[in-house]
C-alpha positions in Angstrom: -56.0 -49.0 14.7 -55.0 -46.2 17.3 -51.9 -43.9 16.5 -51.0 -40.3 17.2 -49.9 -37.3 15.1 -48.3 -39.2 12.3 -46.9 -35.7 10.7 -43.5 -36.8 9.5 -43.4 -38.6 5.9 -42.2 -41.8 7.7 -45.0 -41.8 10.2 -47.7 -41.6 7.6 -46.4 -44.8 5.8 -45.8 -46.6 9.2 -49.7 -45.7 9.7 -50.9 -46.8 6.2 -49.0 -50.4 7.1 -50.8 -50.4 10.5 -53.8 -49.7 9.0 -53.4 -52.1 6.3 -52.4 -54.9 8.6 -55.4 -54.4 10.9 -53.8 -53.7 13.9 -51.4 -56.4 14.1 -49.0 -53.4 14.0 -48.7 -50.7 16.2 -47.6 -47.1 15.4 -46.9 -44.6 18.5 -45.7 -41.3 18.8 -46.5 -41.1 22.3 -45.3 -44.7 22.9 -44.3 -44.5 26.9 -48.2 -45.4 28.2 -49.6 -46.9 24.8 -46.8 -49.6 24.2 -47.7 -51.5 27.6 -51.5 -51.6 26.1 -49.7 -52.8 22.5 -47.7 -55.6 23.7 -49.9 -57.0 26.2 -52.1 -57.9 23.3 -49.2 -59.5 21.5 -49.2 -57.1 18.6 -45.7 -55.8 17.5 -44.5 -52.2 18.1 -43.3 -49.8 15.4 -42.4 -46.7 16.6 -39.8 -43.9 17.0 -36.6 -44.6 19.0 -37.1 -45.9 22.4 -35.3 -47.5 25.2 -36.9 -51.4 25.3 -35.6 -52.4 28.3 -36.6 -55.3 31.4 -38.4 -52.4 33.3 -40.9 -51.5 30.3 -41.2 -55.2 29.1 -41.7 -56.4 32.2 -44.6 -54.7 33.2 -46.5 -56.2 30.5 -45.6 -59.8 31.1 -44.5 -62.6 33.2 -41.7 -63.7 31.8 -40.3 -60.1 29.6 -36.9 -61.8 28.4 -39.6 -64.1 26.0 -41.4 -61.3 24.8 -39.1 -58.5 23.7 -39.3 -60.2 20.1 -42.8 -58.2 19.8 -41.5 -54.9 20.3 -39.4 -54.0 17.0 -38.6 -50.4 17.1 -37.3 -48.7 13.7 -35.7 -45.4 13.8 -37.1 -42.6 12.0 -34.6 -42.0 8.8 -32.1 -39.6 8.6 -32.4 -38.4 4.9 -29.6 -36.4 2.8 -29.9 -33.5 0.7 -29.3 -34.5 -3.2 -25.2 -35.1 -3.5 -25.1 -33.4 -0.1 -21.3 -32.9 1.0 -19.4 -32.1 4.0 -18.8 -28.8 3.9 -20.2 -25.3 5.2 -23.2 -23.7 3.4 -23.9 -20.5 3.2 -27.0 -19.3 5.1 -26.6 -15.1 5.4 -30.1 -14.8 4.2 -31.2 -17.1 7.9 -28.8 -16.3 10.2 -26.0 -13.9 10.8 -22.3 -14.8 10.3 -20.4 -16.4 13.9 -21.0 -19.0 15.8 -24.6 -19.4 17.2 -25.9 -22.0 19.7 -29.5 -23.5 18.2 -33.0 -24.5 19.6 -34.8 -26.5 17.1 -38.4 -27.6 18.1 -41.8 -26.6 19.7 -41.6 -23.7 22.2 -44.1 -25.6 25.1 -43.0 -27.1 28.3 -41.9 -30.4 26.9 -39.2 -29.1 25.4 -38.4 -26.5 28.4 -37.5 -23.0 25.9 -36.9 -21.3 29.4 -34.1 -23.5 30.5 -32.8 -23.0 27.0 -33.0 -19.5 27.3 -31.0 -19.6 31.1 -28.4 -21.6 29.2 -28.1 -19.0 26.5 -27.6 -16.1 28.8 -25.1 -17.9 31.2 -23.1 -18.5 28.2 -23.2 -14.3 27.0 -22.2 -13.6 30.4 -19.3 -16.3 30.4 -18.1 -16.4 26.9 -14.3 -15.9 27.2 -14.6 -15.6 23.5 -16.9 -13.6 21.1 -20.1 -14.1 22.1 -22.4 -16.1 19.8 -25.7 -15.5 18.8 -28.9 -17.5 20.0 -30.9 -18.9 17.2 -34.3 -20.5 17.9 -36.6 -22.3 15.4 -39.5 -23.4 16.0 -43.0 -21.7 17.6 -45.9 -22.5 19.8 -48.0 -21.9 23.2 -44.8 -20.4 25.0 -44.0 -17.9 22.4 -45.0 -14.9 24.1 -43.4 -16.1 27.4 -39.9 -16.4 25.1 -40.9 -13.3 23.7 -41.3 -11.7 27.2 -38.2 -13.0 28.8 -36.0 -11.5 25.8 -37.1 -8.0 26.3 -37.6 -7.6 29.8 -41.4 -7.6 30.3 -42.0 -9.7 33.3 -41.5 -7.7 36.3 -38.7 -10.0 37.6 -35.5 -10.5 35.3 -33.2 -12.2 37.9 -32.7 -15.7 37.0 -31.2 -18.3 38.7 -27.5 -17.3 38.4 -27.9 -13.8 38.5 -29.4 -10.8 36.8 -30.5 -11.0 33.2 -28.4 -8.8 30.3 -30.6 -6.0 29.9 -30.3 -6.3 26.1 -30.7 -10.4 25.9 -32.8 -9.7 22.8 -30.3 -8.5 20.9 -28.6 -11.5 21.0 -31.6 -13.8 20.2 -32.6 -14.7 16.4 -36.3 -15.9 16.4 -36.9 -17.7 12.9 -40.2 -19.1 14.0 -40.8 -22.6 12.7 -38.8 -23.4 9.6 -38.9 -26.0 6.9 -36.5 -29.0 6.5 -34.4 -27.8 3.6 -34.0 -24.4 5.8 -33.1 -26.6 8.6 -30.9 -28.8 6.9 -28.9 -25.7 5.4 -28.5 -24.2 9.1 -26.7 -27.2 10.4 -24.6 -27.7 7.2 -23.2 -23.9 7.5 -21.0 -25.0 10.2 -19.7 -23.5 13.7 -22.9 -24.4 15.5 -23.8 -25.8 18.3 -27.2 -27.9 19.1 -28.7 -27.2 22.6 -31.8 -29.8 24.0 -33.1 -29.0 27.0 -36.3 -31.1 26.6 -38.0 -32.8 29.7 -38.5 -35.7 27.8 -37.9 -37.5 24.4 -37.1 -40.6 22.5 -34.9 -39.6 20.0 -35.7 -36.7 18.6 -34.7 -36.7 14.6 -33.5 -32.8 15.0 -30.5 -34.4 16.9 -30.1 -37.0 14.7 -30.0 -34.6 11.6 -27.5 -32.3 13.7 -25.4 -35.3 14.2 -25.4 -36.0 10.7 -24.3 -32.5 9.6 -21.4 -32.9 12.0 -23.2 -30.4 14.1 -22.6 -31.0 17.7 -25.0 -32.0 20.2 -25.4 -31.0 23.9 -28.5 -32.3 26.0 -29.1 -34.2 28.9 -29.8 -38.4 29.6 -33.3 -38.2 27.6 -35.1 -41.1 26.4 -32.8 -43.0 23.8 -30.9 -40.3 23.0 -27.7 -42.0 23.6 -28.1 -44.8 20.8 -27.4 -41.9 18.7 -23.5 -42.4 19.8 -23.7 -45.9 20.6 -20.9 -46.4 17.6 -19.1 -43.6 18.3 -15.1 -43.6 19.6 -15.4 -44.2 23.1 -16.4 -40.9 25.2 -14.4 -39.0 27.3 -15.3 -38.6 30.9 -15.7 -35.4 32.7 -15.9 -35.8 36.0 -18.9 -33.8 38.6 -18.0 -30.4 40.5 -19.4 -29.0 43.2 -20.8 -26.6 40.5 -21.3 -29.3 37.6 -22.7 -32.8 36.5 -20.5 -35.3 35.0 -20.5 -35.3 31.3 -19.7 -38.1 28.7 -18.0 -36.1 25.3 -18.5 -38.6 22.7 -17.5 -37.2 19.2 -19.9 -35.6 18.1 -21.7 -34.0 21.7 -21.7 -34.0 25.1 -24.5 -35.8 27.0 -24.9 -34.5 30.9 -25.1 -37.5 33.3 -28.3 -36.4 34.5 -31.8 -37.7 33.3 -34.1 -35.0 31.7 -36.8 -35.8 33.9 -35.4 -34.6 36.8 -36.2 -31.5 35.5 -39.3 -31.2 36.4 -39.8 -29.9 39.6 -36.5 -28.9 40.3 -35.2 -26.2 43.1 -32.7 -23.1 41.7 -30.0 -24.2 43.6 -30.4 -27.6 41.0 -31.3 -26.0 38.1 -28.6 -23.8 38.5 -26.5 -26.4 38.2 -28.1 -27.6 35.3 -27.6 -24.3 33.6 -23.7 -24.3 34.6 -23.0 -27.4 33.2 -25.0 -27.5 29.5 -23.5 -23.9 29.5 -20.1 -25.0 29.8 -20.5 -28.0 27.2 -21.8 -25.7 24.9 -18.9 -23.2 25.6 -16.3 -26.2 25.4 -17.7 -27.3 21.6 -18.1 -23.7 20.4 -14.3 -23.3 21.6 -13.2 -26.4 20.0 -15.0 -25.4 16.7 -12.8 -22.0 16.5 -10.0 -23.9 17.3 -9.8 -26.6 14.8 -12.1 -24.4 11.8 -15.3 -25.9 10.8 -14.0 -27.6 7.5 -11.3 -29.6 9.3 -13.4 -30.3 12.0 -16.0 -31.8 9.7 -12.8 -34.0 7.9 -12.0 -35.0 11.3 -15.6 -36.2 12.1 -16.0 -37.8 8.8 -15.6 -41.4 10.0 -18.4 -40.6 12.9 -20.6 -38.4 10.6 -21.2 -41.4 8.4 -21.6 -43.5 10.9 -24.6 -42.0 12.0 -25.8 -41.4 8.7 -25.1 -45.3 7.9 -27.2 -46.0 11.3 -30.1 -43.9 10.7 -30.1 -44.4 7.2 -32.9 -44.5 4.6 -31.6 -48.2 3.4 -31.8 -49.2 7.1 -34.8 -47.8 7.6 -36.5 -49.6 4.4 -34.4 -53.0 4.7 -35.9 -53.2 8.6 -39.5 -52.4 7.1 -39.1 -55.4 4.6 -37.5 -57.7 6.8 -40.4 -57.0 9.8 -43.2 -57.0 7.0 -42.1 -60.4 5.8 -41.9 -61.5 8.9 -45.3 -60.9 9.7 -46.6 -62.0 5.8 -45.1 -66.0 6.5 
């Protein structure tokens, strides 16, 4: 049974069930191309979140609406710490005090850390209040490029929006890969915004974890990311301007009205517009957190946070597995 990179506990369990069912169930982390092979073969697909729409299914079947039942999507679960409360935690041993902008994930082309640094640099130059710390929790093949960028080792340090701060590295904390426990502590410290600059995604667990802990998320339209916010109150729409894209501001984050796949091959002018849009949304959320105070913000957003925890909770995850397996073994 083909499966890919089963690194998380839930993916490992999925892989074991897939093996036991002898190819009746497919588990794939890279579903975009593999899904078509799975559904053509008549299997049920169990996977990380993905938007299962008519265009995907239509390429595999003559009657797509009749065949959608063969694709069963089970999102990865949010697993809260034992007795976790909605209150700020102490992370002085991990990051410095004050507001932070977070990057969590692999330092590779898909996550586009260079775009994240572009946005961070813009924020440092334009923040109206105290400058936030830029915190990178992750490692990968682009780590050297990130270091060269931060310490000005490249020949040209001029970005799409102007000259890079000469002391850029002084505002950035490179934490390296972190355990789930440490990431949870960072998410629950308060005063944080998670900025995602991925070029493609399903629905990353890190975004679910952030929203489920009350950390505002700023991202482009990417995969099925909007599913995290589907059941939250109606968003506020921020119209586009000549310098910025339109934005949907949800209770727990902002989604820029631009598909992330457009980042590949983007010219400098279009990239500048993306940078400015993302940066202004991050600064808006930091300002909101400062204005309301972290404890009050968590209290204010409690219903939305609990909604995300329920939607992506372990109870729902286990229930969906039980229902699916009962159906398969009829």
